[in-house]
C-alpha positions as CSV (number, residue, x, y, z in Angstrom):
1,M,271.4,115.3,271.7
2,K,269.2,114.6,268.8
3,N,266.4,116.7,270.3
4,W,268.3,120.0,270.5
5,N,266.3,121.5,267.7
6,V,262.9,120.0,268.6
7,R,260.1,122.6,268.6
8,K,257.5,122.9,271.3
9,Q,253.9,122.4,270.5
10,V,251.9,124.9,272.4
11,V,249.0,123.1,274.2
12,A,245.6,124.8,274.6
13,R,244.9,125.8,278.2
14,E,241.9,123.5,278.4
15,D,244.1,120.5,277.4
16,L,246.6,121.1,280.2
17,P,246.4,119.0,283.4
18,E,244.5,120.8,286.2
19,E,247.6,121.1,288.4
20,H,249.5,122.9,285.6
21,R,246.7,125.3,284.6
22,L,247.0,129.0,285.6
23,A,243.9,130.9,286.6
24,Q,242.6,133.5,284.0
25,S,242.1,136.6,286.1
26,L,243.7,139.6,284.4
27,S,242.2,142.1,282.0
28,W,244.1,144.7,279.9
29,P,244.1,147.5,282.6
30,H,245.9,145.1,284.9
31,L,248.4,144.3,282.2
32,V,249.0,148.0,281.4
33,A,249.5,148.6,285.1
34,L,251.8,145.6,285.3
35,G,254.0,147.0,282.5
36,V,254.1,150.5,283.7
37,G,254.8,149.2,287.2
38,A,257.8,147.3,285.9
39,I,259.1,150.0,283.5
40,V,258.8,153.1,285.6
41,G,260.9,152.5,288.7
42,T,264.6,152.6,289.6
43,G,265.4,153.4,286.0
44,I,264.0,156.9,285.9
45,L,264.6,157.5,289.6
46,T,268.3,156.7,289.5
47,L,269.6,156.0,286.0
48,I,268.8,159.4,284.6
49,G,271.8,160.6,286.7
50,V,274.1,157.8,285.3
51,G,272.9,158.6,281.8
52,A,273.5,162.3,282.1
53,G,277.0,161.6,283.3
54,K,277.7,159.6,280.1
55,A,275.8,161.7,277.5
56,G,275.3,165.2,279.0
57,P,272.0,166.9,277.9
58,A,271.9,164.4,275.0
59,V,270.7,161.9,277.6
60,I,267.3,162.9,276.2
61,L,268.4,161.5,272.8
62,S,269.7,158.4,274.6
63,F,266.2,157.9,276.1
64,A,264.6,158.3,272.6
65,I,267.0,155.8,271.0
66,A,266.5,153.2,273.8
67,G,262.8,153.8,273.7
68,A,262.6,153.4,269.9
69,I,264.5,150.1,270.0
70,C,262.2,148.9,272.8
71,A,259.2,150.0,270.9
72,C,260.3,147.8,267.9
73,A,260.7,144.9,270.3
74,A,257.4,145.7,272.0
75,L,255.5,145.5,268.6
76,A,257.2,142.2,267.9
77,Y,256.2,140.9,271.3
78,A,252.6,142.0,270.8
79,E,252.3,140.0,267.5
80,V,254.1,136.9,268.7
81,A,252.4,136.9,272.1
82,T,248.9,136.9,270.6
83,M,249.9,134.1,268.2
84,I,251.4,132.0,271.0
85,P,249.3,132.9,274.1
86,A,251.3,130.7,276.5
87,S,253.2,131.5,279.6
88,G,257.0,131.9,279.3
89,S,257.5,135.0,277.2
90,A,260.6,134.9,274.9
91,Y,261.6,131.4,276.2
92,T,258.3,129.9,275.0
93,Y,258.4,131.8,271.7
94,S,261.9,130.6,271.0
95,Y,261.0,127.0,271.9
96,A,258.0,127.1,269.5
97,V,259.9,128.8,266.7
98,F,263.6,127.8,266.9
99,G,263.8,124.7,269.1
100,E,264.9,123.5,272.5
101,L,268.5,124.6,272.7
102,I,267.9,128.2,271.7
103,A,264.9,128.3,274.1
104,W,267.2,127.1,276.9
105,M,269.7,129.8,276.2
106,I,267.0,132.5,276.1
107,G,265.6,131.0,279.3
108,V,269.1,131.4,280.9
109,A,269.2,135.0,279.7
110,L,265.7,135.8,281.1
111,I,266.4,134.1,284.4
112,L,269.6,136.1,284.7
113,E,267.7,139.3,283.8
114,Y,264.8,138.8,286.2
115,T,266.9,137.5,289.1
116,L,269.2,140.5,288.9
117,V,266.5,143.0,288.5
118,V,264.4,141.7,291.4
119,S,267.4,141.5,293.7
120,A,268.7,144.9,292.6
121,V,265.4,146.7,293.2
122,A,265.0,145.0,296.5
123,V,268.5,146.3,297.5
124,G,267.5,149.8,296.2
125,W,264.3,149.7,298.2
126,S,266.2,148.6,301.3
127,G,268.3,151.8,301.0
128,Y,265.2,154.0,300.9
129,A,263.5,152.0,303.7
130,A,266.6,152.1,305.9
131,G,266.9,155.9,305.4
132,F,263.2,156.3,306.3
133,L,263.4,154.2,309.4
134,S,266.5,156.2,310.5
135,S,264.7,159.5,310.0
136,I,262.0,158.4,312.5
137,G,264.4,157.1,315.1
138,M,264.1,153.4,314.2
139,G,267.3,152.9,312.3
140,L,268.7,149.4,311.8
141,P,272.3,148.6,312.4
142,D,274.6,148.5,309.4
143,A,275.1,144.7,309.9
144,L,271.4,144.1,309.0
145,I,271.2,146.4,306.0
146,K,274.4,145.5,304.1
147,G,275.7,142.3,302.7
148,P,279.1,140.8,303.7
149,E,281.1,142.5,301.0
150,L,280.0,145.9,302.4
151,G,280.9,145.0,305.9
152,G,277.5,143.8,307.1
153,I,276.0,140.4,307.7
154,I,272.7,140.3,305.7
155,N,270.4,142.8,304.1
156,V,267.2,142.2,306.1
157,P,264.9,144.9,304.5
158,A,265.8,143.5,301.0
159,I,264.8,140.0,302.0
160,F,261.7,141.3,303.8
161,I,260.3,143.1,300.7
162,I,260.9,140.0,298.5
163,V,259.0,137.8,301.1
164,V,256.1,140.3,301.1
165,V,255.9,140.4,297.3
166,A,256.1,136.6,297.2
167,G,253.2,136.4,299.7
168,M,251.1,138.7,297.6
169,L,251.6,136.5,294.5
170,I,250.8,133.4,296.4
171,A,247.6,134.9,297.7
172,G,246.4,135.5,294.2
173,T,247.5,137.0,290.9
174,R,244.4,139.3,290.5
175,E,244.7,140.6,294.0
176,S,248.4,141.3,293.5
177,A,247.6,143.1,290.2
178,T,245.0,145.3,291.9
179,V,247.5,146.4,294.6
180,N,250.1,146.9,291.9
181,A,247.7,149.2,289.9
182,I,247.1,151.4,293.1
183,L,250.9,151.7,293.7
184,V,251.5,152.6,290.0
185,V,249.0,155.5,290.4
186,I,251.0,156.7,293.4
187,K,254.2,156.5,291.4
188,M,252.8,158.4,288.4
189,A,251.5,161.1,290.8
190,A,255.0,161.5,292.2
191,L,256.6,162.0,288.7
192,A,253.8,164.4,287.8
193,L,254.7,166.4,290.9
194,F,258.4,166.5,289.9
195,I,257.5,167.8,286.4
196,A,255.1,170.4,287.8
197,V,257.7,171.7,290.3
198,A,260.7,171.6,288.0
199,L,259.3,173.1,284.8
200,P,258.8,176.6,286.2
201,V,262.6,177.0,286.6
202,F,263.4,175.6,283.2
203,D,266.6,177.1,281.8
204,S,267.4,176.3,278.1
205,S,271.1,177.2,278.6
206,H,271.5,173.9,280.5
207,F,271.3,172.1,277.1
208,Q,274.5,173.7,275.7
209,P,276.6,171.9,274.6
210,F,274.0,169.3,273.8
211,M,276.3,166.4,273.0
212,P,279.6,166.9,275.0
213,F,280.8,163.3,274.7
214,G,279.8,162.5,271.1
215,F,277.4,159.9,269.8
216,P,279.2,156.5,269.8
217,K,280.6,154.7,272.8
218,S,284.1,155.9,273.6
219,G,286.4,155.9,276.6
220,P,288.2,153.2,278.6
221,S,286.4,150.0,279.6
222,G,284.2,150.6,282.6
223,S,284.1,154.4,282.0
224,E,282.4,154.5,278.6
225,V,280.7,157.7,277.6
226,G,278.6,158.9,274.6
227,V,275.0,158.9,273.6
228,M,275.0,155.2,272.9
229,A,276.9,154.3,276.0
230,A,274.2,156.1,278.0
231,A,271.4,154.4,275.9
232,A,272.9,151.0,276.6
233,I,272.6,151.6,280.4
234,I,269.3,153.6,280.2
235,F,267.8,150.6,278.3
236,F,267.4,149.2,281.8
237,A,264.8,151.9,282.5
238,F,262.6,150.8,279.6
239,Y,262.2,147.0,279.7
240,G,259.5,145.5,281.8
241,F,256.8,145.1,279.1
242,D,258.2,141.7,278.5
243,A,256.8,140.8,282.0
244,I,253.4,141.3,280.4
245,A,254.1,138.5,277.9
246,T,254.6,136.1,280.8
247,A,251.0,136.7,281.8
248,A,249.6,135.2,278.5
249,E,247.8,132.3,280.1
250,E,246.3,134.4,282.9
251,A,244.8,137.1,280.6
252,K,241.0,136.9,280.1
253,D,241.3,137.7,276.4
254,P,245.0,137.2,275.5
255,S,244.6,138.0,271.8
256,R,243.3,141.5,272.7
257,D,244.7,142.2,276.2
258,L,248.3,141.3,275.5
259,A,248.7,143.8,272.6
260,I,247.0,146.6,274.5
261,G,249.1,145.9,277.6
262,I,252.5,145.7,275.8
263,V,252.0,148.6,273.4
264,G,250.1,150.7,275.8
265,S,252.6,150.5,278.6
266,M,255.5,151.4,276.2
267,V,253.7,154.4,274.8
268,V,252.9,155.8,278.3
269,C,256.4,155.2,279.6
270,V,258.4,156.7,276.6
271,A,256.3,159.9,276.9
272,I,256.9,160.1,280.7
273,Y,260.7,159.5,280.4
274,M,261.1,162.2,277.7
275,V,259.3,164.8,279.7
276,V,261.0,163.9,283.0
277,A,264.5,164.0,281.4
278,A,263.8,167.4,279.8
279,A,262.4,168.9,283.0
280,A,265.4,167.5,285.0
281,I,268.1,169.0,282.8
282,G,266.1,172.2,282.4
283,A,266.0,172.7,286.1
284,V,269.6,171.8,287.0
285,A,272.7,171.5,284.8
286,Y,273.4,167.8,284.2
287,T,276.8,168.1,286.1
288,G,274.8,168.9,289.2
289,F,273.1,165.5,289.5
290,A,275.1,163.1,287.3
291,D,276.7,161.2,290.2
292,S,273.7,161.2,292.5
293,A,272.0,158.0,293.7
294,E,268.7,160.0,293.9
295,P,268.9,162.5,291.1
296,L,265.3,163.6,291.0
297,A,265.1,164.3,294.7
298,L,268.5,166.1,294.6
299,I,267.1,168.4,291.8
300,L,264.1,169.3,293.8
301,R,266.3,170.2,296.8
302,E,268.6,172.2,294.5
303,I,265.7,174.3,293.3
304,G,264.5,175.0,296.8
305,Q,261.7,172.5,297.0
306,P,262.7,170.1,299.9
307,W,259.1,169.3,300.6
308,A,258.7,167.9,297.1
309,A,261.9,165.9,297.5
310,R,260.5,164.3,300.6
311,V,257.3,163.4,298.9
312,L,259.2,161.9,296.0
313,G,261.3,159.9,298.4
314,A,258.3,158.6,300.3
315,S,256.5,157.6,297.1
316,A,259.6,155.7,296.0
317,V,259.5,153.6,299.3
318,I,255.8,153.0,298.8
319,A,255.8,152.4,295.0
320,L,259.1,150.7,294.1
321,P,257.7,147.3,295.2
322,T,255.7,147.5,291.9
323,V,258.9,146.9,290.0
324,I,259.8,144.0,292.3
325,L,256.2,142.6,291.9
326,A,256.3,142.8,288.1
327,F,259.7,141.2,287.6
328,F,259.1,138.7,290.4
329,Y,255.9,137.7,288.7
330,G,257.7,137.3,285.4
331,Q,260.6,135.4,287.0
332,S,258.3,132.9,288.7
333,R,256.3,132.3,285.4
334,I,259.5,131.7,283.5
335,F,260.6,129.1,286.1
336,F,257.1,127.7,286.1
337,T,257.0,127.2,282.3
338,V,260.6,125.8,282.1
339,A,259.6,123.3,284.9
340,R,256.4,122.4,283.1
341,D,258.4,121.6,280.0
342,G,260.6,119.3,282.0
343,L,263.8,121.3,281.8
344,L,263.5,121.9,285.6
345,P,261.9,119.4,288.0
346,S,258.2,119.2,286.9
347,S,257.1,119.0,290.6
348,L,257.8,122.8,290.7
349,A,255.1,123.4,288.0
350,R,252.1,122.8,290.2
351,V,249.5,125.4,291.0
352,S,247.4,125.9,294.2
353,S,243.6,125.8,294.5
354,R,243.7,129.5,293.7
355,G,245.5,128.9,290.4
356,T,248.8,130.3,291.5
357,P,252.2,128.5,291.3
358,V,253.1,128.4,295.0
359,R,256.1,126.1,294.8
360,I,257.9,128.0,292.1
361,T,257.1,131.3,293.7
362,I,258.7,130.1,297.0
363,F,261.7,128.8,295.0
364,T,262.0,132.1,293.2
365,A,261.9,134.0,296.5
366,V,264.7,131.9,297.9
367,V,266.9,132.5,294.8
368,T,266.4,136.2,294.7
369,S,266.7,136.6,298.5
370,V,270.1,135.0,298.4
371,F,271.3,137.6,295.9
372,A,269.6,140.5,297.6
373,G,270.5,139.6,301.1
374,L,274.2,138.8,300.6
375,I,275.5,140.4,297.4
376,P,275.9,144.2,296.7
377,L,274.4,144.6,293.3
378,T,275.6,148.1,292.6
379,S,276.5,147.6,288.9
380,I,274.0,145.0,287.7
381,A,271.9,147.1,285.4
382,A,274.3,146.6,282.5
383,L,274.5,142.8,283.1
384,A,270.7,142.5,283.3
385,N,270.5,144.5,280.1
386,A,272.6,141.9,278.3
387,G,270.0,139.1,279.0
388,T,267.1,141.3,278.0
389,L,268.7,142.3,274.7
390,A,269.2,138.6,273.9
391,A,265.5,138.0,274.5
392,F,264.5,140.9,272.4
393,V,266.6,139.8,269.5
394,A,265.0,136.3,269.8
395,V,261.4,137.7,269.8
396,C,262.0,140.1,266.8
397,A,263.6,137.1,264.9
398,A,260.7,134.8,265.9
399,M,258.2,137.3,264.4
400,L,260.1,137.5,261.1
401,V,260.4,133.7,260.9
402,L,256.7,133.2,261.6
403,R,255.9,135.7,258.9
404,Q,258.0,133.7,256.4
405,R,257.0,130.2,257.7
406,E,253.3,130.8,258.3
407,P,252.2,133.8,256.3
408,N,248.6,132.9,256.3
409,R,248.2,132.2,260.1
410,E,245.7,134.3,261.9
411,R,247.3,137.4,263.6
412,R,245.1,139.2,266.1
413,F,247.7,141.9,266.3
414,K,249.8,142.7,263.2
415,T,253.1,144.7,263.6
416,P,253.1,147.6,261.1
417,L,256.0,147.3,258.5
418,P,257.1,144.1,260.1
419,W,260.3,143.6,258.3
420,L,261.5,147.1,258.9
421,V,260.4,147.0,262.6
422,G,261.9,143.5,263.1
423,I,265.2,144.2,261.5
424,A,265.5,147.6,263.2
425,G,264.8,145.9,266.6
426,I,267.5,143.2,266.0
427,L,270.1,145.6,264.8
428,G,269.3,148.2,267.5
429,C,269.6,145.6,270.2
430,L,272.9,144.3,268.8
431,Y,274.2,147.9,268.7
432,L,273.1,148.4,272.3
433,F,274.8,145.1,273.3
434,Y,278.0,146.3,271.6
435,S,277.7,149.6,273.5
436,L,277.6,147.8,276.9
437,P,280.8,147.7,279.0
438,T,283.2,145.0,277.8
439,R,283.2,143.3,281.2
440,T,279.4,142.9,281.0
441,Q,279.6,141.3,277.6
442,L,282.2,138.8,278.9
443,F,280.0,137.9,281.9
444,F,277.0,137.3,279.6
445,F,279.0,135.0,277.4
446,I,280.3,133.1,280.4
447,A,276.8,132.7,281.7
448,Q,275.6,131.4,278.3
449,A,278.5,128.9,278.1
450,I,277.6,127.5,281.6
451,G,274.0,127.3,280.5
452,V,274.9,125.3,277.3
453,V,277.0,122.9,279.4
454,L,274.1,122.4,281.9
455,Y,271.7,121.8,278.9
456,F,273.9,118.9,277.6
457,I,274.5,117.5,281.0
458,Y,270.9,117.6,282.3
459,G,268.4,119.7,280.4
460,H,268.0,117.8,277.1
461,G,267.6,114.4,278.8
462,A,265.1,115.8,281.3
463,A,263.0,117.4,278.6
464,A,263.0,114.2,276.5
465,R,261.8,112.2,279.5
466,A,259.0,114.8,280.2
467,R,257.8,114.6,276.6
468,A,257.8,110.8,276.7
469,Q,255.7,110.8,279.9
470,K,253.2,113.2,278.2
471,T,252.8,110.9,275.2
472,A,252.7,107.7,277.2
């Protein structure tokens, strides 16, 4: 119990045991592609419809607000990541700045976020893949594409894509990043096609009234509407840059590459989202696609461009695995770092001869496959958002604490107007959390309570034993 506030001392890479040392194989283009691959995915392809249903044309404003809050968090991430260039993202930063218990709680939030996102995107990919196979006469029976709660047995395609991504990461981080970069280009080309086809039929009257449901969250629990209610859900479409921070130990020049990767991917994605949202609403009134599971493809069909809708759908099947890869990568590195610190069995924190954490990658694949194969995760975006918001608050706070505690420490990247950006990031994330559905907030607090109990039962003792072994 006495070690609940002990702070982690970040060990230089060259001082780590060989079996715990990740290979440095990524440059900043790989990191930008990793971030864009994580950020641009199911969010813009599906949540633009959900957001439009909650905010109307003002969903563009929802995108801007969520993007601005994420930008504050991204700047804080860039500064802290270059000061603490170690794997583990917000978990490691919290351990180094606030202590073990807070780090454990942030670790729980991150593991919740990444597990749900990987599983949800795998299920989403399964839907696209099952539809594609059906269109070419190779459809699978419902029992093999749905979990038990939907009347099936197991979602085979969802498990399949998780296994494929796990195999890529085991083969090598650099090789996986290269494939990811190629798929990101395909995804960007598909969104560019959507914009090019939709803009010629732009109708400004679709933006009236601009804010039909008002600005703050309102409405009954589970059916909240308003600009901020939409922003709280659309937030899912922006995060992913935090996956870059988990690559700190594998970057060739972390002090430079991390800042470029984090800030660069956010700038690219905010611009893309704003243009896509404007083109979508300008092409078809928001009521026409608010409830669609594939809003962009529906819009293209509505404006008489079915060929473009087919191309967009095909590109989703090809490129959505980039989201799975980025978050699976981040999830495995979080698990790896927690295990290396002793809060999970340290035997999981061993790397192969290629410098990849094979054991923890397989462990992560098993965990996410159980969720994706057996559970219908139709409403998990909000729950995943809760974990991410907690991590963002922790990183913004860590930046401010380090500014106060160690003002003269070298900072290879300095956040402009740090106190304004940091406080805006914290308050913005808290407001987004408040705007989440009440049920989501309850689930998050229950998960955190379970995490604290597990820490006192197992985590603090295991971590103390691991520290004692390292100093023995």
